[in-house]
TIGUDREN-27771 format. One record per residue (C-alpha): x, y, z; residue in three letters; chain; residue number from 1. Coordinates in Angstrom, 2 decimals. Layout:
BEGIN
       x       y       z rest kette  nr
       X       Y       Z  ALA     A NUM
...
//
This chain:
BEGIN
       x       y       z rest kette  nr
   -0.08   -0.11    0.03  MET     A   1
    2.37    2.75   -1.17  ASN     A   2
    1.63    6.28   -2.23  LEU     A   3
    3.11    7.58   -5.48  ASN     A   4
    6.63    8.68   -4.38  TYR     A   5
    6.13   12.32   -5.41  ASN     A   6
    2.85   12.54   -3.68  LEU     A   7
    4.15   11.01   -0.48  LYS     A   8
    7.30   13.55   -0.58  PHE     A   9
    4.76   16.36   -1.02  LEU     A  10
    2.70   15.38    1.89  LEU     A  11
    5.57   14.85    4.27  ILE     A  12
    7.29   18.03    3.05  ALA     A  13
    4.21   19.90    4.61  CYS     A  14
    5.66   19.30    8.13  LEU     A  15
    6.45   22.62    9.81  ALA     A  16
    8.34   23.54   12.83  SER     A  17
    6.05   25.75   14.70  PRO     A  18
    6.20   27.32   18.14  ILE     A  19
    2.93   28.35   19.44  PHE     A  20
    2.45   30.90   22.12  GLY     A  21
    4.92   33.34   23.88  ASP     A  22
    8.18   31.60   24.01  GLN     A  23
   10.20   34.38   25.35  SER     A  24
   10.13   33.25   29.05  ASN     A  25
   11.64   29.81   29.79  GLU     A  26
    9.92   29.64   33.26  GLN     A  27
    6.67   27.77   33.52  TYR     A  28
    4.32   26.09   36.12  ASP     A  29
    4.22   22.86   34.17  PHE     A  30
    6.45   21.33   31.49  ILE     A  31
    4.97   18.35   29.60  ILE     A  32
    7.47   16.27   27.68  VAL     A  33
    5.75   14.63   24.74  GLY     A  34
    3.15   15.90   22.51  GLY     A  35
    1.52   12.54   21.82  GLY     A  36
   -1.90   11.15   22.71  THR     A  37
   -1.60   11.91   26.55  ALA     A  38
    0.49   15.07   26.14  GLY     A  39
   -2.15   16.81   24.03  CYS     A  40
   -4.98   16.05   26.54  VAL     A  41
   -2.89   17.32   29.52  LEU     A  42
   -1.65   20.50   27.67  ALA     A  43
   -5.29   21.24   26.83  SER     A  44
   -6.83   20.45   30.20  ARG     A  45
   -4.14   22.06   32.34  LEU     A  46
   -4.20   25.25   30.19  SER     A  47
   -7.92   25.56   30.81  GLU     A  48
   -6.65   27.08   34.15  VAL     A  49
   -5.77   30.67   33.04  SER     A  50
   -3.43   31.04   35.98  SER     A  51
   -1.15   28.08   34.95  TYR     A  52
    1.60   28.62   32.35  SER     A  53
    2.16   25.33   30.50  VAL     A  54
    4.96   24.23   28.13  LEU     A  55
    4.76   21.12   25.88  MET     A  56
    7.86   19.88   24.10  LEU     A  57
    7.46   17.54   21.14  GLU     A  58
   10.41   15.95   19.53  ALA     A  59
    8.50   15.72   16.19  GLY     A  60
    6.55   18.27   14.17  ALA     A  61
    3.00   18.98   13.11  LYS     A  62
    1.46   15.87   11.66  PRO     A  63
    1.56   15.55    7.79  PRO     A  64
   -1.66   15.81    5.67  VAL     A  65
   -1.98   12.16    5.37  GLU     A  66
   -2.52   11.80    9.12  SER     A  67
   -6.10   12.94    8.72  LYS     A  68
   -6.72   10.58    5.87  ILE     A  69
   -7.90    7.11    7.45  PRO     A  70
   -6.57    4.75    4.76  MET     A  71
   -3.12    6.28    4.88  MET     A  72
   -2.18    5.24    8.32  ALA     A  73
    0.46    2.75    7.31  THR     A  74
    2.11    5.06    4.71  THR     A  75
    3.48    7.16    7.48  MET     A  76
    5.21    4.15    9.05  TRP     A  77
    8.99    4.01    8.61  LYS     A  78
    9.17    7.66    7.77  THR     A  79
   10.50   10.70    9.61  GLN     A  80
    7.24   10.86   11.69  VAL     A  81
    7.88    7.31   13.13  ASP     A  82
   10.59    6.80   15.92  TRP     A  83
   11.33    3.44   13.99  ASN     A  84
   12.17    1.48   16.94  TYR     A  85
   13.48   -2.24   16.58  THR     A  86
   13.50   -4.87   19.26  THR     A  87
   16.30   -7.34   20.18  THR     A  88
   16.16  -10.55   18.33  PRO     A  89
   13.63  -12.86   20.04  GLN     A  90
   14.46  -16.39   21.03  LYS     A  91
   11.06  -17.77   21.03  TYR     A  92
    9.20  -15.77   18.62  ALA     A  93
    9.43  -13.83   15.20  LEU     A  94
   11.16  -16.77   13.70  LYS     A  95
   10.10  -15.76   10.08  ALA     A  96
   11.21  -12.10   10.73  HIS     A  97
   14.55  -10.64    9.84  TYR     A  98
   17.05  -11.37   12.56  ARG     A  99
   13.82  -12.44   14.62  GLN     A 100
   13.33   -8.62   15.34  GLN     A 101
   10.04   -6.72   15.40  SER     A 102
    9.55   -3.09   14.09  ASN     A 103
    7.90   -0.96   16.67  TRP     A 104
    6.19    1.95   15.07  THR     A 105
    5.71    4.98   17.42  ARG     A 106
    4.42    8.41   16.21  GLY     A 107
    6.92   11.14   16.22  ARG     A 108
    4.75   14.25   15.84  MET     A 109
    1.89   15.93   17.56  LEU     A 110
   -0.73   13.52   18.43  GLY     A 111
    1.90   10.92   18.62  GLY     A 112
    1.05    7.30   17.66  THR     A 113
   -2.62    8.41   17.66  GLY     A 114
   -1.67   10.29   14.44  SER     A 115
   -0.71    7.09   12.60  LEU     A 116
   -2.47    4.16   14.21  ASN     A 117
   -5.51    2.05   13.16  ALA     A 118
   -7.95    4.33   15.18  MET     A 119
   -9.62    1.69   17.23  ASN     A 120
  -11.26    3.41   20.17  PHE     A 121
  -11.80    0.64   22.81  LEU     A 122
  -11.85    0.85   26.53  ARG     A 123
  -10.99   -2.79   27.73  GLY     A 124
  -12.66   -4.86   30.42  ASN     A 125
  -14.05   -3.87   33.70  LYS     A 126
  -11.98   -6.40   35.34  LYS     A 127
   -8.79   -4.97   33.95  ASP     A 128
   -9.40   -1.79   35.92  TYR     A 129
  -10.83   -3.52   39.12  ASP     A 130
   -7.61   -5.66   38.98  ALA     A 131
   -5.41   -2.48   38.87  TRP     A 132
   -6.92   -1.55   42.24  LYS     A 133
   -7.44   -4.89   44.01  SER     A 134
   -4.36   -6.82   42.73  VAL     A 135
   -1.77   -4.11   41.79  GLU     A 136
   -2.94   -1.58   44.59  GLY     A 137
   -3.58    1.30   42.27  ALA     A 138
   -6.13    3.07   44.32  LYS     A 139
   -8.80    5.12   42.51  GLY     A 140
   -8.22    3.31   39.18  TRP     A 141
  -10.96    0.68   39.42  ASN     A 142
  -13.82    0.70   36.60  TRP     A 143
  -16.23    2.79   38.60  ASP     A 144
  -13.60    5.52   39.03  ASN     A 145
  -12.16    5.56   35.43  VAL     A 146
  -15.48    5.20   33.61  PHE     A 147
  -16.47    8.82   33.99  PRO     A 148
  -13.23    9.80   32.30  TYR     A 149
  -14.07    7.65   29.39  PHE     A 150
  -17.35    9.45   28.97  LEU     A 151
  -15.52   12.76   29.31  LYS     A 152
  -13.40   12.09   26.40  SER     A 153
  -15.96   10.69   23.98  GLU     A 154
  -18.36   12.46   21.64  LYS     A 155
  -20.41    9.56   20.41  SER     A 156
  -21.86    9.22   16.97  TYR     A 157
  -22.29    5.50   17.49  LEU     A 158
  -25.23    3.25   16.40  GLU     A 159
  -26.58    0.15   18.02  ASP     A 160
  -25.13    0.85   21.46  VAL     A 161
  -26.27    1.27   25.08  GLU     A 162
  -26.65    5.04   25.39  GLU     A 163
  -25.87    5.21   29.12  HIS     A 164
  -22.43    3.70   28.35  MET     A 165
  -21.50    6.68   26.04  HIS     A 166
  -21.40   10.49   25.84  SER     A 167
  -22.31   12.98   23.22  LYS     A 168
  -20.58   15.77   24.97  LYS     A 169
  -16.88   14.75   24.86  GLY     A 170
  -13.86   15.87   22.93  MET     A 171
  -13.34   13.05   20.47  ILE     A 172
  -15.88   11.95   17.82  PRO     A 173
  -16.41    8.32   17.79  ILE     A 174
  -18.14    6.34   15.15  THR     A 175
  -18.64    2.52   14.25  ASN     A 176
  -18.39    2.49   10.41  PRO     A 177
  -18.34   -0.70    8.31  GLY     A 178
  -22.01   -1.71    8.09  LYS     A 179
  -21.72   -1.48    4.26  ASP     A 180
  -18.80   -3.77    4.04  ASN     A 181
  -20.07   -7.08    3.04  PRO     A 182
  -16.81   -9.02    4.10  PHE     A 183
  -16.95   -7.43    7.55  LEU     A 184
  -20.72   -8.37    7.81  ASN     A 185
  -19.90  -11.97    6.90  SER     A 186
  -17.38  -12.01    9.70  PHE     A 187
  -19.82  -10.74   12.31  ILE     A 188
  -22.46  -13.32   11.15  GLU     A 189
  -20.19  -16.25   11.36  VAL     A 190
  -19.01  -15.31   14.90  VAL     A 191
  -22.65  -14.93   16.01  GLN     A 192
  -23.37  -18.42   14.77  LYS     A 193
  -20.68  -19.70   17.16  LEU     A 194
  -22.86  -18.58   19.94  GLY     A 195
  -21.66  -14.96   20.62  TYR     A 196
  -24.10  -12.10   20.58  SER     A 197
  -23.75   -8.91   18.74  LYS     A 198
  -22.67   -6.54   21.71  ASN     A 199
  -21.28   -3.11   22.51  ASP     A 200
  -17.58   -3.59   22.59  PRO     A 201
  -17.15   -0.85   25.10  ASN     A 202
  -19.65   -1.90   27.67  ASP     A 203
  -16.85   -3.16   29.87  GLY     A 204
  -17.87   -6.74   29.50  ASN     A 205
  -16.61   -7.22   26.05  GLN     A 206
  -17.86  -10.87   25.24  THR     A 207
  -19.43  -10.80   21.88  GLY     A 208
  -18.86   -9.21   18.41  VAL     A 209
  -19.54   -5.86   16.80  HIS     A 210
  -18.11   -3.03   14.54  TYR     A 211
  -15.13   -1.50   16.21  SER     A 212
  -15.50    1.90   17.49  HIS     A 213
  -13.15    4.25   15.88  LEU     A 214
  -11.97    7.83   16.19  ASN     A 215
  -13.03    8.69   12.76  ILE     A 216
  -15.64   11.40   11.89  TYR     A 217
  -16.60   13.07    8.57  ASP     A 218
  -13.94   11.11    6.81  GLY     A 219
  -11.08   12.22    9.08  GLU     A 220
   -8.91   10.89   11.85  ARG     A 221
   -9.73   12.49   15.10  GLN     A 222
   -6.44   12.49   17.11  SER     A 223
   -6.00   14.18   20.48  THR     A 224
   -3.85   16.86   18.59  TYR     A 225
   -6.77   17.78   16.34  PHE     A 226
   -9.46   17.53   19.07  THR     A 227
   -7.95   18.54   22.32  TYR     A 228
   -5.09   20.95   21.21  LEU     A 229
   -5.30   22.47   17.88  GLU     A 230
   -8.54   24.36   18.50  PRO     A 231
   -6.92   26.27   21.39  TYR     A 232
   -3.29   26.30   20.74  ILE     A 233
   -3.13   29.84   19.23  ARG     A 234
   -5.74   31.57   21.61  CYS     A 235
   -4.39   30.50   25.03  ARG     A 236
   -1.58   32.82   25.99  LYS     A 237
   -0.63   30.54   28.92  ASN     A 238
    0.15   27.59   26.57  LEU     A 239
    3.30   27.20   24.71  VAL     A 240
    4.01   24.20   22.27  VAL     A 241
    7.32   23.70   20.82  LYS     A 242
    7.94   21.18   18.14  THR     A 243
   11.17   19.59   16.96  ASN     A 244
   12.26   20.00   20.58  ALA     A 245
   14.14   17.02   21.80  PHE     A 246
   14.35   16.51   25.50  VAL     A 247
   17.70   15.22   26.47  GLU     A 248
   17.38   14.96   30.33  LYS     A 249
   15.54   16.43   33.41  MET     A 250
   16.97   18.72   35.89  LEU     A 251
   16.79   18.13   39.64  PHE     A 252
   17.80   20.32   42.57  ASP     A 253
   19.68   19.19   45.64  ASP     A 254
   16.40   18.00   47.23  ARG     A 255
   15.53   15.52   44.47  LYS     A 256
   12.98   17.86   43.03  ARG     A 257
   12.42   17.95   39.25  ALA     A 258
   12.89   21.65   38.44  VAL     A 259
   13.13   21.66   34.53  GLY     A 260
   14.56   20.00   31.45  VAL     A 261
   17.37   20.33   28.88  VAL     A 262
   16.04   20.14   25.36  TYR     A 263
   17.67   20.59   21.87  ALA     A 264
   16.05   22.71   19.18  MET     A 265
   17.24   24.10   15.90  ASN     A 266
   20.74   23.02   16.74  GLY     A 267
   20.90   24.69   20.02  GLU     A 268
   20.41   23.51   23.61  LYS     A 269
   17.92   25.16   25.94  HIS     A 270
   16.84   24.91   29.48  GLU     A 271
   13.20   25.34   30.71  ALA     A 272
   12.26   25.50   34.28  LYS     A 273
    9.11   24.28   35.92  ALA     A 274
    7.89   25.80   39.20  SER     A 275
    5.28   23.02   39.91  LYS     A 276
    6.00   19.96   37.89  GLU     A 277
    7.61   18.19   35.10  VAL     A 278
    5.17   15.57   33.46  ILE     A 279
    6.49   12.81   31.36  LEU     A 280
    4.10   11.79   28.55  SER     A 281
    6.58   10.38   26.22  ALA     A 282
    5.23    6.94   26.02  GLY     A 283
    6.03    3.41   27.29  ALA     A 284
    9.53    3.51   25.50  ILE     A 285
   10.67    7.11   25.59  ASN     A 286
    9.39    7.84   29.23  THR     A 287
   11.58    5.21   30.90  PRO     A 288
   14.44    6.02   28.59  GLN     A 289
   14.37    9.60   29.68  LEU     A 290
   14.03    8.84   33.40  LEU     A 291
   17.02    6.56   33.10  MET     A 292
   19.13    9.15   31.32  LEU     A 293
   18.20   11.49   34.18  SER     A 294
   19.22    9.22   37.01  GLY     A 295
   16.03    7.35   37.79  ILE     A 296
   16.20    3.68   37.25  GLY     A 297
   17.70    0.38   38.33  PRO     A 298
   20.81    1.48   40.28  LYS     A 299
   23.32   -1.09   38.84  LYS     A 300
   22.35   -0.40   35.18  HIS     A 301
   22.78    3.31   35.69  LEU     A 302
   26.00    2.98   37.36  GLN     A 303
   27.27    0.78   34.48  SER     A 304
   26.78    3.74   32.20  LEU     A 305
   28.36    6.31   34.51  ASN     A 306
   24.88    7.92   35.20  ILE     A 307
   24.51    9.36   38.74  SER     A 308
   21.57    7.64   40.43  VAL     A 309
   18.91    9.98   42.00  ILE     A 310
   16.34    7.22   42.66  ALA     A 311
   16.81    3.50   42.45  ASP     A 312
   13.55    2.39   40.87  LEU     A 313
   12.53   -0.62   38.51  PRO     A 314
   12.05    1.72   35.53  VAL     A 315
   11.94   -0.11   32.16  GLY     A 316
   10.87   -3.40   33.70  GLU     A 317
    7.38   -4.98   33.21  ASN     A 318
    7.46   -4.27   29.50  LEU     A 319
    4.56   -6.10   27.69  HIS     A 320
    2.63   -5.88   24.57  ASP     A 321
   -0.41   -7.42   22.71  HIS     A 322
    1.00  -10.03   20.32  ILE     A 323
   -1.09  -11.22   17.53  ALA     A 324
   -1.01  -13.89   14.67  LEU     A 325
   -2.59  -12.55   11.39  PRO     A 326
   -4.83  -14.95    9.48  ILE     A 327
   -4.50  -13.38    6.16  LYS     A 328
   -7.03  -12.82    3.47  PHE     A 329
   -5.51  -11.68    0.25  THR     A 330
   -6.68   -9.93   -3.13  LYS     A 331
   -4.72   -8.97   -6.22  PRO     A 332
   -2.97   -5.80   -5.69  TYR     A 333
   -4.53   -2.65   -6.94  GLN     A 334
   -3.53    0.98   -6.37  ASN     A 335
   -5.88    2.59   -3.93  LEU     A 336
   -4.31    6.05   -4.16  PHE     A 337
   -5.46    6.91   -7.69  LYS     A 338
   -5.87   10.48   -8.59  SER     A 339
   -9.70   10.33   -8.68  ASP     A 340
   -9.68    8.84   -5.17  ALA     A 341
   -7.40   11.52   -3.81  ILE     A 342
   -9.47   14.28   -5.39  ALA     A 343
  -12.74   12.74   -4.13  GLU     A 344
  -11.30   12.88   -0.60  TYR     A 345
   -9.99   16.44   -0.62  PHE     A 346
  -13.10   17.73   -2.33  LEU     A 347
  -15.71   15.75   -0.51  LYS     A 348
  -14.09   13.86    2.42  ARG     A 349
  -15.43   10.61    0.94  SER     A 350
  -14.54    7.84   -1.17  GLY     A 351
  -12.08    4.94   -1.17  ALA     A 352
   -9.56    6.74    1.25  LEU     A 353
  -12.30    6.75    3.99  THR     A 354
  -13.43    3.19    3.84  LYS     A 355
  -11.99    1.98    7.09  VAL     A 356
  -13.96   -1.05    8.24  ALA     A 357
  -12.97   -3.00   11.45  VAL     A 358
  -14.82   -5.63   13.41  GLY     A 359
  -14.00   -6.87   16.89  VAL     A 360
  -14.97  -10.25   18.49  ALA     A 361
  -13.98  -10.96   22.21  TYR     A 362
  -14.00  -14.64   22.76  ILE     A 363
  -12.84  -17.23   25.24  ASN     A 364
  -10.60  -20.07   24.10  THR     A 365
  -12.04  -22.18   26.92  ASN     A 366
  -15.70  -22.79   26.16  ALA     A 367
  -16.40  -23.25   29.93  ASP     A 368
  -15.21  -19.50   30.48  ASP     A 369
  -17.69  -18.07   27.99  ARG     A 370
  -20.01  -16.57   30.53  MET     A 371
  -17.26  -15.07   32.77  LYS     A 372
  -17.00  -11.88   30.56  ASN     A 373
  -13.17  -11.81   30.62  PHE     A 374
  -12.29  -13.10   27.21  PRO     A 375
   -8.72  -14.07   26.49  ASP     A 376
   -8.59  -13.50   22.81  ILE     A 377
   -9.59  -10.66   20.75  LYS     A 378
  -10.21  -11.07   16.97  LEU     A 379
   -9.64   -8.00   14.96  ILE     A 380
  -11.13   -8.19   11.38  MET     A 381
   -9.60   -5.44    9.31  ILE     A 382
  -11.87   -5.50    6.41  ALA     A 383
   -9.80   -3.06    4.23  PHE     A 384
   -6.32   -3.46    2.75  PRO     A 385
   -4.14   -2.71    5.79  TYR     A 386
   -0.76   -3.60    3.95  PHE     A 387
    0.54   -4.95    0.75  ALA     A 388
    2.73   -7.95   -0.03  ARG     A 389
    4.24   -6.26   -3.20  GLU     A 390
    6.63   -9.17   -3.78  GLN     A 391
    3.51  -11.40   -4.43  THR     A 392
    1.41   -8.46   -5.79  ASN     A 393
   -1.25   -8.86   -3.11  GLU     A 394
   -3.19   -6.71   -0.78  LEU     A 395
   -3.71   -8.31    2.65  VAL     A 396
   -6.78   -8.01    4.82  TYR     A 397
   -5.75   -9.50    8.20  PRO     A 398
   -7.83  -11.24   10.80  LEU     A 399
   -5.67  -10.68   13.86  ASN     A 400
   -5.85  -13.19   16.56  VAL     A 401
   -4.60  -11.11   19.50  ALA     A 402
   -3.68  -12.29   23.02  LEU     A 403
   -5.52  -10.20   25.44  GLN     A 404
   -3.52  -10.56   28.68  ARG     A 405
    0.07  -11.68   27.91  PRO     A 406
    2.12  -13.17   30.72  LEU     A 407
    5.47  -12.79   29.06  SER     A 408
    7.45   -9.77   30.46  ARG     A 409
   10.39   -7.92   28.83  GLY     A 410
   12.24   -4.74   29.56  TYR     A 411
   13.80   -1.47   28.21  ILE     A 412
   17.30   -0.53   29.01  LYS     A 413
   19.48    2.11   27.92  LEU     A 414
   22.07    1.31   25.21  LYS     A 415
   24.40    4.14   26.28  SER     A 416
   24.18    7.49   28.16  ASN     A 417
   23.69    9.27   24.84  ASN     A 418
   19.98   10.41   24.63  PRO     A 419
   19.97   10.04   20.87  TYR     A 420
   20.69    6.29   20.91  ASP     A 421
   17.66    4.17   20.79  HIS     A 422
   17.18    2.07   23.89  PRO     A 423
   17.48   -1.70   24.02  ILE     A 424
   14.00   -3.18   23.76  ILE     A 425
   13.42   -6.76   24.58  ASP     A 426
    9.78   -7.77   24.93  PRO     A 427
   10.64  -11.45   25.72  GLN     A 428
    7.83  -12.51   23.43  TYR     A 429
    6.35  -15.92   23.99  LEU     A 430
    8.71  -16.73   26.76  VAL     A 431
    5.65  -17.79   28.83  ASN     A 432
    4.23  -21.04   27.28  LYS     A 433
    0.68  -20.15   28.40  GLU     A 434
    0.78  -17.18   25.92  ASP     A 435
    1.52  -19.72   23.18  VAL     A 436
   -1.31  -22.07   24.24  LYS     A 437
   -3.92  -19.38   24.13  ILE     A 438
   -2.76  -18.07   20.73  LEU     A 439
   -2.84  -21.58   19.32  VAL     A 440
   -6.44  -22.14   20.48  GLU     A 441
   -7.24  -18.67   19.15  GLY     A 442
   -5.81  -19.53   15.88  ALA     A 443
   -7.72  -22.84   15.52  LYS     A 444
  -11.07  -20.92   16.28  ILE     A 445
  -10.12  -18.20   13.80  SER     A 446
   -9.53  -20.57   11.05  MET     A 447
  -12.96  -22.17   11.67  ASN     A 448
  -14.48  -18.55   11.22  ILE     A 449
  -12.41  -17.77    8.19  SER     A 450
  -13.45  -20.82    6.37  ARG     A 451
  -17.10  -20.06    7.00  ASN     A 452
  -16.93  -16.58    5.68  MET     A 453
  -17.01  -17.67    1.99  ASN     A 454
  -13.90  -15.79    1.33  ALA     A 455
  -13.86  -16.74   -2.33  LYS     A 456
  -17.46  -15.31   -2.88  ASP     A 457
  -15.97  -11.93   -1.73  HIS     A 458
  -12.90  -12.33   -4.09  GLY     A 459
  -10.38  -13.41   -1.33  PHE     A 460
   -7.99  -16.24   -0.88  GLU     A 461
   -7.05  -17.54    2.63  ILE     A 462
   -3.20  -17.37    3.06  TYR     A 463
   -1.86  -20.87    3.53  ASP     A 464
    1.01  -20.95    6.16  TYR     A 465
    1.70  -24.58    5.59  SER     A 466
    2.90  -23.96    2.04  SER     A 467
    6.05  -22.16    3.47  ILE     A 468
    6.75  -23.07    7.09  VAL     A 469
    6.07  -25.87    9.67  CYS     A 470
    5.75  -28.52    7.03  LYS     A 471
    7.32  -31.15    9.49  GLU     A 472
    4.04  -31.00   11.55  TYR     A 473
    0.71  -32.34   10.76  ALA     A 474
   -1.21  -29.76    9.03  ARG     A 475
   -3.49  -27.87   11.54  GLU     A 476
   -2.28  -29.84   14.48  SER     A 477
   -1.47  -27.98   17.82  ASP     A 478
    2.09  -28.39   17.02  GLU     A 479
    1.69  -26.84   13.78  PHE     A 480
   -0.04  -23.93   14.99  TRP     A 481
    2.58  -23.33   17.74  GLU     A 482
    5.25  -23.38   15.10  CYS     A 483
    3.21  -20.80   12.97  VAL     A 484
    2.66  -18.59   16.01  VAL     A 485
    6.31  -18.60   16.94  ARG     A 486
    7.14  -17.61   13.19  HIS     A 487
    4.49  -15.16   12.55  TYR     A 488
    2.82  -13.63   15.64  ALA     A 489
    3.90   -9.98   16.10  ASP     A 490
    3.25   -6.78   17.87  THR     A 491
   -0.16   -4.84   17.82  LEU     A 492
    1.93   -1.80   18.98  PHE     A 493
    0.31   -1.70   22.44  HIS     A 494
    3.30   -1.34   24.64  PHE     A 495
    2.77   -0.75   28.39  ALA     A 496
    3.94   -1.22   31.95  GLY     A 497
    7.53    0.24   31.98  THR     A 498
    6.66    2.73   34.74  CYS     A 499
    4.41    0.63   36.76  ARG     A 500
    1.76    2.23   39.04  MET     A 501
    1.32    0.77   42.41  GLY     A 502
    1.74    1.18   46.27  PRO     A 503
    4.76    3.20   47.43  LYS     A 504
    5.95    0.32   49.57  ASP     A 505
    5.95   -2.14   46.56  ASN     A 506
    9.34   -2.64   45.02  ARG     A 507
    7.89   -3.11   41.66  LYS     A 508
    6.31    0.30   41.66  SER     A 509
    7.71    3.37   39.74  VAL     A 510
    4.79    5.76   40.32  VAL     A 511
    2.05    5.88   42.94  ASP     A 512
   -1.62    6.18   42.31  SER     A 513
   -1.45    9.97   41.81  ASP     A 514
    1.33    9.06   39.16  LEU     A 515
    3.98   10.75   41.08  HIS     A 516
    7.43    9.23   40.46  VAL     A 517
    8.65    7.54   43.66  LEU     A 518
   11.76    8.82   45.48  GLY     A 519
   11.68   12.34   44.00  VAL     A 520
    9.50   15.42   43.90  ASN     A 521
    7.72   17.54   41.22  GLY     A 522
    7.70   14.70   38.64  LEU     A 523
    4.85   12.57   37.28  ARG     A 524
    4.36   10.06   34.55  VAL     A 525
    1.06   10.20   32.43  VAL     A 526
    1.04    7.61   29.59  ASP     A 527
    0.81    3.93   28.84  ALA     A 528
    3.93    3.21   30.75  SER     A 529
    2.03    3.55   34.12  VAL     A 530
   -0.36    0.62   33.37  MET     A 531
    0.33   -2.22   35.87  PRO     A 532
   -1.06   -4.56   33.27  THR     A 533
   -1.98   -3.74   29.77  VAL     A 534
   -5.72   -3.52   29.24  VAL     A 535
   -7.52   -6.26   27.37  SER     A 536
   -7.89   -4.27   23.96  THR     A 537
   -6.20   -1.41   22.10  ASN     A 538
   -4.67    1.17   24.37  THR     A 539
   -5.57    4.55   22.82  GLN     A 540
   -8.84    5.20   24.67  ALA     A 541
   -7.16    4.11   28.02  THR     A 542
   -4.29    6.44   27.49  VAL     A 543
   -6.78    9.32   26.94  ILE     A 544
   -8.70    8.43   30.06  MET     A 545
   -5.35    8.24   32.05  ILE     A 546
   -4.51   11.79   30.91  ALA     A 547
   -8.05   13.05   31.69  GLU     A 548
   -7.97   11.61   35.26  LYS     A 549
   -4.48   12.85   35.69  ALA     A 550
   -5.41   16.40   34.76  ALA     A 551
   -8.19   16.38   37.43  ASP     A 552
   -5.69   14.83   39.99  ILE     A 553
   -3.21   17.59   39.32  ILE     A 554
   -5.83   20.44   39.32  LYS     A 555
   -7.15   19.22   42.64  LYS     A 556
   -3.70   18.86   44.20  PHE     A 557
   -2.82   22.53   43.41  TYR     A 558
   -6.23   23.72   44.57  GLU     A 559
   -5.85   22.34   47.93  THR     A 560
   -1.93   22.93   48.43  ASN     A 561
//
């Protein structure tokens, strides 16, 4: 799925290097590091208080034109708006990948990964959040406490959902398109025949099948940059946003209080000071990297790199991610970015470039668990050409079999004390055999679904893994599917957990329930890294919820202190 080279070059060349607001003073109340999904929410909500001065620093620039266009998400991958991370070689997974490594896309622009992702807007399971409180000790983060913040963020244009579970007054327009996609409808019908009802995927119970909820409206992506920040960025004098501003480290005083940051911009180094707080919203990779570069992390690791230790904390540990096996439907390659499709989009905000259709089914691999409303597998039917296999001249429509609650845990460490070196990323995929077992069962269920969708009637072929790998095993046996999983299961880009939230007296915690970094003052983390366990779905809606709740926590703190 490639744009014409000249068009792609033109679109990415539209990136600017703006500074919004009065930047003459480098003293602020709050400094937000990272202008991604969470950072844009925080900058918007904190700057609502006119007496607060807020600086947000983003390493990338404004999102390019194609970030608005739903079908162009993957065209931004592996470009200058992507951090282009790569994992270490995996011992038990990614066997069909080059060097057994995974490419981890992260948005390097305002709106962050929310400016180039697949736009699924899903909350997860009630039990995820209840376990954050009851099992992980994150007080105030159970479902009843976080649900109002899901409502606060959402402006619902949804159909066939429970109205009391949604809000029409929030910031991000949410729709559930795809009803006119016959292939997606076939998927939903087959899952229903297995005994799963058509449900609201955001009701907190999950079990069932439906059209996915997406942050798309009027033919455009609705990232937190476009919804929370852009409308206010030029009219709030207390808000300054700097792009192409790379934060190298944080500054602390002799009482271990975060007082500012050092950042590079336009070839020069600058310091910005924060009288109240520095807030890290750089994501589950960049946030732990910056903490460790600044002296907060595992003592022995930091000392080995000649970094002075300010706080000995398990930063970078507990890394985990949703890993998924794609069951691939293929069609002959066709150019989706023809001039008439591009013209229709820019003239009418309609046509082929808006035809995103996604279905989600939350299922249990153990039939006895079906009524427990805590599914261990999520099926994501991407009923539009999500990527191309150019070498075989095919478009691929994947049915992703996603592991909801991975048990395998990895880590992020520094490669060096140079802030411009990418960190060492080792997710330890499929180290825990239970992860493999669940994916194998999910693959078998998914193949049953796929074969009953009448793919050929819709012009598709089902990709045959047995034609290229795992030939030594009986076709479709458990051993065969384990082999396929270990070769082809890969990331869904839902990285979490590297600055774990929990009680102050828990040696696994990095931040407390108010998201303060332990052992220091004036520093919080607000992004996916604080999740003790990743939620049982896509993470975008949860990250926005975390930022909304954090903004209220911060406002309340300074109202009473």
